[in-house]
C-alpha positions as CSV (number, residue, x, y, z in Angstrom):
1,X,-7.7,3.7,-19.4
2,X,-8.0,0.1,-20.6
3,X,-7.8,-1.5,-17.2
4,X,-9.3,1.3,-15.1
5,X,-12.1,-0.9,-13.7
6,X,-9.5,-3.5,-12.4
7,X,-7.5,-0.7,-10.8
8,X,-10.7,0.6,-9.1
9,X,-11.4,-2.8,-7.8
10,X,-7.8,-3.3,-6.8
11,X,-8.3,-0.6,-4.2
12,X,-10.4,-3.0,-2.2
13,X,-8.1,-5.9,-2.2
14,X,-6.4,-8.1,0.4
15,X,-6.2,-11.9,0.7
16,X,-6.8,-13.5,4.1
17,X,-8.2,-16.6,5.7
18,X,-10.9,-15.8,8.2
19,X,-14.5,-16.5,9.1
20,X,-17.1,-14.1,7.5
21,X,-18.9,-12.2,10.2
22,X,-19.2,-8.9,8.2
23,X,-21.0,-9.7,5.0
24,X,-24.6,-10.7,4.7
25,X,-26.6,-12.1,1.8
26,X,-28.6,-9.0,0.9
27,X,-26.1,-6.2,0.9
28,X,-25.9,-3.4,-1.7
29,X,-23.1,-0.7,-1.8
30,X,-23.1,2.0,-4.5
31,X,-20.1,4.2,-5.3
32,X,-19.3,7.1,-7.5
33,X,-15.9,6.8,-9.4
34,X,-14.2,10.1,-10.3
35,X,-11.2,10.8,-12.5
36,X,-9.0,13.9,-12.6
37,X,-9.5,15.4,-16.0
38,X,-7.3,18.5,-16.8
39,X,-7.0,19.2,-13.1
40,X,-10.7,18.8,-12.3
41,X,-12.1,15.8,-10.5
42,X,-15.0,14.6,-12.5
43,X,-17.7,12.0,-11.7
44,X,-17.4,9.4,-14.6
45,X,-18.9,6.1,-13.4
46,X,-20.9,4.2,-10.9
47,X,-19.8,1.0,-9.2
48,X,-22.3,-1.3,-7.4
49,X,-21.3,-4.1,-5.1
50,X,-24.1,-6.5,-4.0
51,X,-24.6,-10.0,-2.5
52,X,-27.3,-12.6,-2.8
53,X,-27.8,-16.3,-1.8
54,X,-27.7,-19.0,-4.5
55,X,-28.9,-22.5,-3.7
56,X,-27.4,-25.5,-5.4
57,X,-28.2,-29.2,-5.1
58,X,-25.4,-29.5,-2.5
59,X,-25.2,-26.2,-0.7
60,X,-26.1,-22.5,-0.5
61,X,-23.5,-20.3,-1.9
62,X,-23.0,-16.5,-1.7
63,X,-23.0,-14.6,-4.9
64,X,-20.7,-11.6,-4.9
65,X,-21.5,-9.2,-7.8
66,X,-19.8,-6.0,-8.9
67,X,-20.9,-3.9,-11.8
68,X,-19.3,-0.8,-13.2
69,X,-20.6,1.6,-15.8
70,X,-19.8,5.1,-17.1
71,X,-22.6,7.7,-16.9
72,X,-24.2,8.1,-20.3
73,X,-22.7,11.5,-21.1
74,X,-19.2,10.0,-20.9
75,X,-19.9,6.9,-23.0
76,X,-18.6,8.6,-26.1
77,X,-15.3,9.3,-24.3
78,X,-14.7,5.9,-22.8
79,X,-17.6,3.5,-22.3
80,X,-17.5,1.0,-19.5
81,X,-20.0,-1.8,-19.0
82,X,-18.4,-4.4,-16.7
83,X,-19.6,-7.3,-14.7
84,X,-17.6,-9.2,-12.1
85,X,-19.2,-12.0,-10.1
86,X,-18.0,-14.9,-7.9
87,X,-19.8,-17.7,-6.1
88,X,-18.2,-18.4,-2.7
89,X,-18.6,-20.3,0.5
90,X,-20.6,-17.8,2.6
91,X,-18.6,-18.6,5.8
92,X,-15.0,-18.5,4.4
93,X,-15.5,-16.6,1.1
94,X,-13.5,-19.4,-0.6
95,X,-14.2,-19.0,-4.4
96,X,-15.7,-21.8,-6.5
97,X,-16.7,-20.0,-9.7
98,X,-15.8,-16.6,-11.1
99,X,-17.1,-14.7,-14.2
100,X,-15.7,-11.5,-15.6
101,X,-17.5,-9.9,-18.6
102,X,-16.2,-6.5,-19.7
103,X,-16.7,-3.9,-22.3
104,X,-14.2,-1.1,-21.9
105,X,-13.8,1.5,-24.6
106,X,-14.8,-1.1,-27.3
107,X,-12.5,-3.8,-25.8
108,X,-14.5,-6.9,-25.0
109,X,-13.6,-10.0,-23.0
110,X,-15.3,-12.7,-21.0
111,X,-13.2,-14.8,-18.6
112,X,-14.5,-17.7,-16.4
113,X,-12.7,-19.5,-13.7
114,X,-13.5,-22.8,-12.0
115,X,-11.4,-23.3,-8.8
116,X,-10.2,-26.6,-7.6
117,X,-8.6,-25.9,-4.2
118,X,-7.6,-29.5,-3.6
119,X,-5.4,-29.6,-6.7
120,X,-4.5,-25.9,-6.5
121,X,-5.6,-25.3,-10.0
122,X,-8.0,-23.1,-11.9
123,X,-9.7,-24.0,-15.2
124,X,-10.1,-20.9,-17.2
125,X,-12.3,-20.3,-20.3
126,X,-11.7,-17.0,-22.2
127,X,-14.1,-15.8,-24.9
128,X,-13.5,-12.7,-27.0
129,X,-15.1,-11.3,-30.2
130,X,-16.2,-13.8,-32.9
131,X,-16.6,-16.5,-30.3
132,X,-12.8,-17.0,-30.1
133,X,-12.3,-19.3,-27.1
134,X,-9.1,-20.2,-25.1
135,X,-9.1,-22.9,-22.5
136,X,-6.3,-23.2,-20.0
137,X,-5.6,-24.9,-16.6
138,X,-3.6,-22.7,-14.3
139,X,-1.6,-23.7,-11.2
140,X,-2.2,-21.4,-8.2
141,X,-0.9,-20.9,-4.7
142,X,-2.9,-21.9,-1.6
143,X,-4.0,-18.3,-0.9
144,X,-4.7,-17.1,-4.4
145,X,-8.2,-15.8,-5.1
146,X,-10.0,-13.9,-7.9
147,X,-10.4,-10.1,-7.6
148,X,-14.0,-10.2,-6.3
149,X,-13.6,-12.8,-3.5
150,X,-10.4,-10.9,-2.6
151,X,-12.0,-7.6,-2.3
152,X,-14.8,-8.9,-0.1
153,X,-12.3,-10.9,2.1
154,X,-10.7,-7.7,3.4
155,X,-13.7,-7.2,5.5
156,X,-13.3,-10.4,7.4
157,X,-9.8,-9.4,8.5
158,X,-9.2,-8.3,12.1
159,X,-7.2,-5.1,11.7
160,X,-7.4,-4.3,15.4
161,X,-4.5,-6.6,16.0
162,X,-2.2,-4.7,13.6
163,X,0.1,-1.8,14.3
164,X,0.4,1.1,11.9
165,X,3.1,0.3,9.3
166,X,2.4,-3.4,9.2
167,X,2.4,-4.8,5.7
168,X,1.1,-8.0,4.1
169,X,1.6,-9.6,0.7
170,X,-1.4,-11.1,-1.1
171,X,-2.1,-12.7,-4.5
172,X,-4.9,-12.1,-7.1
173,X,-5.5,-14.2,-10.2
174,X,-6.2,-11.8,-13.0
175,X,-6.0,-12.5,-16.7
176,X,-4.7,-16.0,-15.9
177,X,-1.7,-14.5,-14.0
178,X,-1.0,-14.4,-10.3
179,X,-0.5,-10.7,-9.3
180,X,1.3,-10.0,-6.0
181,X,0.6,-6.8,-4.1
182,X,1.4,-5.3,-0.8
183,X,-1.1,-3.9,1.8
184,X,0.2,-1.5,4.5
185,X,-2.0,-0.7,7.5
186,X,-1.8,3.1,8.2
187,X,-4.0,3.4,11.3
188,X,-7.5,4.9,12.0
189,X,-9.0,8.2,10.7
190,X,-12.5,9.7,10.9
191,X,-13.8,11.0,7.6
192,X,-17.0,12.6,6.3
193,X,-19.0,10.5,3.8
194,X,-22.4,10.5,2.1
195,X,-23.6,8.0,4.8
196,X,-22.3,10.1,7.7
197,X,-19.1,10.7,9.6
198,X,-17.2,7.4,9.9
199,X,-14.3,6.2,12.0
200,X,-12.3,4.3,9.5
201,X,-9.3,1.9,9.1
202,X,-6.9,3.3,6.5
203,X,-4.6,1.2,4.3
204,X,-2.1,1.8,1.4
205,X,-2.0,-0.5,-1.6
206,X,0.9,-1.1,-4.0
207,X,3.1,-3.5,-5.8
208,X,4.9,-6.2,-3.8
209,X,8.0,-5.5,-5.9
210,X,8.4,-1.8,-5.3
211,X,7.6,1.0,-2.8
212,X,5.1,2.6,-5.2
213,X,1.7,3.3,-3.7
214,X,-1.2,2.8,-6.2
215,X,-4.0,3.6,-3.9
216,X,-5.3,4.3,-0.4
217,X,-8.6,3.0,1.0
218,X,-10.7,3.9,4.0
219,X,-13.3,1.4,5.4
220,X,-15.5,1.6,8.4
221,X,-14.0,0.6,11.8
222,X,-17.1,-1.4,12.8
223,X,-18.4,-4.9,12.3
224,X,-19.4,-4.3,8.7
225,X,-16.1,-2.9,7.5
226,X,-17.5,-1.4,4.3
227,X,-15.3,0.6,2.0
228,X,-16.4,4.2,2.0
229,X,-13.6,6.1,0.3
230,X,-10.6,5.4,-1.9
231,X,-7.9,7.3,-3.8
232,X,-6.2,5.6,-6.8
233,X,-3.3,6.3,-9.1
234,X,-2.8,4.9,-12.6
235,X,-0.2,5.8,-15.3
236,X,-2.5,8.3,-17.0
237,X,-3.9,10.1,-13.9
238,X,-5.6,9.9,-10.5
239,X,-9.1,9.4,-9.2
240,X,-11.4,8.8,-6.3
241,X,-14.1,6.4,-5.1
242,X,-16.9,7.7,-2.9
243,X,-19.7,5.8,-1.3
244,X,-23.3,6.9,-2.3
245,X,-25.4,4.5,-0.3
246,X,-25.3,1.3,1.7
247,X,-28.2,-1.1,2.4
248,X,-28.8,-4.6,3.7
249,X,-25.8,-4.6,6.0
250,X,-25.4,-7.6,8.2
251,X,-24.5,-5.8,11.4
């Protein structure tokens, strides 16, 4: 359960290099996260993904923000109050700054990344309880991103050029380590959601080092490419993500 929020976010992940024509600066997506408890799928938490413009002295960046929290009646079971946010180039979604501030079942951590793409390094600052701080500079690959810029980048990818069964390897920097994973495109499927019936692209997600599938994701086969449904598997069980609402879409 300790890393359940990362695994939920992992369902949205793929690393690509493309121009952003799908994500605007005032978007808000809200999801319900459910977990299989004793054979019954139970709604436990809400995940909200939203964007906003941030002006600096040199440029206007796009803030990508994701929050996750358990509903109050489940806080005594496993309380989650998580914030993930990244400041990116609005056209390429290249990350510059990333902040992760989590409270999961009494486990606290704050992690901040500053990306230097020219030197292919990330300066990390980790803060835990009692103001214990660890600073470290991490070498990264050319395509490595944090979890938030990665999860938004999937929507800039042109899946129409892929054939079912096509796989890609991507890399996420998480807890100061580069995590490699595999995405396999499965084709198109129409599903019913809270925002209507949607034709969707369907992908499977898993480890790059095995054939294990950790999750499956459906996102709309239109210009917005918003995630609308996901299934995930973790060592202690299975769960689902379902979209509740979508507003401020670019297209």
